[in-house]
C-alpha positions as CSV (number, residue, x, y, z in Angstrom):
1,M,25.7,26.8,28.3
2,Q,22.5,24.8,28.8
3,A,19.2,25.5,27.1
4,S,16.2,26.2,29.2
5,P,13.5,23.4,29.4
6,G,11.1,25.7,27.5
7,A,13.6,26.3,24.7
8,T,14.2,22.6,24.4
9,L,10.5,21.9,24.2
10,L,10.0,24.6,21.6
11,A,12.8,23.2,19.5
12,L,11.4,19.7,19.7
13,A,7.9,20.9,18.7
14,L,9.2,22.8,15.7
15,W,11.3,19.8,14.6
16,A,8.2,17.6,14.9
17,L,6.0,20.1,12.9
18,C,8.6,20.4,10.1
19,S,9.4,16.7,9.8
20,P,7.8,15.0,6.8
21,P,5.2,12.3,7.7
22,A,5.9,8.5,7.6
23,L,9.5,8.6,6.5
24,G,11.6,5.5,6.0
25,T,15.3,5.1,6.5
26,E,16.1,6.4,3.0
27,G,14.1,9.6,3.6
28,K,11.2,8.2,1.5
29,R,7.6,7.8,2.6
30,K,6.5,4.4,3.8
31,L,3.8,2.1,2.6
32,Q,0.8,2.3,4.9
33,I,-1.4,-0.8,5.4
34,G,-4.8,-0.6,7.2
35,V,-7.0,-3.7,7.8
36,K,-10.6,-2.8,6.9
37,K,-12.1,-6.3,7.5
38,R,-10.6,-9.2,9.3
39,V,-11.6,-12.8,8.9
40,D,-12.2,-15.2,11.8
41,H,-10.9,-18.3,10.0
42,C,-7.6,-18.0,8.1
43,P,-6.1,-21.4,7.2
44,I,-3.5,-19.8,4.8
45,K,-2.0,-16.4,4.5
46,S,-0.7,-15.0,1.2
47,H,3.0,-15.3,0.6
48,K,5.5,-14.8,-2.3
49,G,4.6,-17.0,-5.3
50,D,0.9,-17.4,-4.5
51,V,-1.6,-16.5,-7.2
52,L,-4.1,-14.0,-5.8
53,H,-7.6,-13.2,-7.0
54,M,-8.3,-9.6,-5.9
55,H,-11.0,-7.0,-6.2
56,Y,-9.7,-3.4,-5.9
57,S,-10.3,0.2,-6.5
58,G,-7.5,2.7,-6.9
59,K,-7.7,6.4,-6.2
60,L,-5.5,9.4,-6.2
61,E,-5.1,11.5,-3.0
62,D,-7.8,14.0,-4.4
63,G,-10.3,11.1,-4.6
64,T,-10.2,10.6,-8.4
65,E,-10.6,6.9,-9.2
66,F,-8.2,5.7,-11.8
67,D,-9.0,2.0,-11.9
68,S,-11.3,-0.6,-10.4
69,S,-11.8,-4.3,-10.9
70,L,-15.3,-3.9,-9.4
71,A,-16.4,-1.7,-12.3
72,R,-15.4,-4.5,-14.6
73,D,-17.0,-7.1,-12.3
74,Q,-13.9,-9.3,-12.8
75,P,-11.2,-10.0,-10.2
76,F,-7.6,-9.2,-11.0
77,I,-5.4,-12.3,-10.9
78,F,-1.6,-12.2,-10.5
79,S,1.4,-13.9,-8.8
80,L,2.5,-12.1,-5.6
81,G,6.1,-11.1,-5.1
82,T,7.2,-11.7,-8.7
83,G,7.1,-8.1,-10.1
84,Q,3.8,-8.5,-11.9
85,V,2.4,-5.6,-9.9
86,I,3.7,-2.4,-8.3
87,K,6.0,-2.8,-5.3
88,G,3.4,-1.4,-3.0
89,W,1.1,-4.3,-3.8
90,D,3.9,-6.9,-3.6
91,Q,4.6,-5.7,-0.1
92,G,1.2,-4.6,1.1
93,L,-0.6,-7.9,0.2
94,L,1.7,-10.2,2.1
95,G,0.2,-12.2,5.0
96,M,-3.4,-11.5,3.8
97,C,-6.3,-14.0,4.4
98,E,-9.0,-14.9,1.9
99,G,-12.0,-12.5,2.6
100,E,-9.8,-9.9,4.2
101,K,-10.0,-6.2,3.1
102,R,-7.2,-3.7,3.3
103,K,-6.5,-0.1,2.5
104,L,-3.1,0.6,1.1
105,V,-1.6,4.1,0.9
106,I,1.3,3.7,-1.5
107,P,4.0,6.4,-2.0
108,S,5.1,7.0,-5.5
109,E,8.4,5.2,-4.9
110,L,6.5,2.0,-4.5
111,G,4.0,2.8,-7.2
112,Y,4.7,4.4,-10.6
113,G,7.4,6.8,-9.5
114,D,8.2,10.1,-11.1
115,R,7.0,8.9,-14.6
116,G,3.5,8.0,-13.4
117,A,1.2,6.1,-15.7
118,P,-0.3,8.7,-18.0
119,P,-2.9,9.8,-18.6
120,K,-4.7,8.8,-15.3
121,I,-1.8,8.7,-12.9
122,P,0.5,11.7,-12.7
123,G,4.2,11.4,-11.9
124,G,5.0,11.4,-8.1
125,A,1.4,10.4,-7.2
126,T,0.5,8.7,-3.9
127,L,-1.9,5.8,-4.7
128,I,-4.8,4.7,-2.4
129,F,-6.2,1.2,-2.9
130,E,-9.1,-0.5,-1.3
131,V,-8.4,-4.2,-1.8
132,E,-10.2,-7.5,-1.1
133,L,-8.5,-10.9,-1.3
134,L,-11.0,-13.3,-2.8
135,K,-8.9,-16.4,-3.3
136,I,-5.3,-17.7,-2.8
137,E,-3.9,-20.3,-5.2
138,R,-1.0,-21.9,-3.4
139,Q,1.7,-23.0,-5.9
140,Q,3.1,-26.4,-5.0
141,E,6.7,-26.4,-3.6
142,L,9.2,-28.1,-5.8
């Protein structure tokens, strides 16, 4: 027995409405990367091992700010892709240019997970970061 075209469309619509947003292959939410400001001249892009100088502000989904380098007026400096920061940053800042600004929406699996980072970040929290890459220090290849 074949379903009518109307029943098929209804089933597809219900499936789409009930499906969780932005799911990856493991059934987890994906990292979302939005470019807020592009730069015209980009001689180097960030890659694993680079030391990055960043300004950022981090918020929860309800808009509560939990951290900001801007408030301290001091850039955050770290080595990309070496586990010094959450996975969402190690992945979301790859291929970035000096002067570029991005918005990262980081699911808890790529942030602080179920444990969170009390008291400011609850377990399972999605993190929203506005980031600006100020400087790339390229480490010399051996």
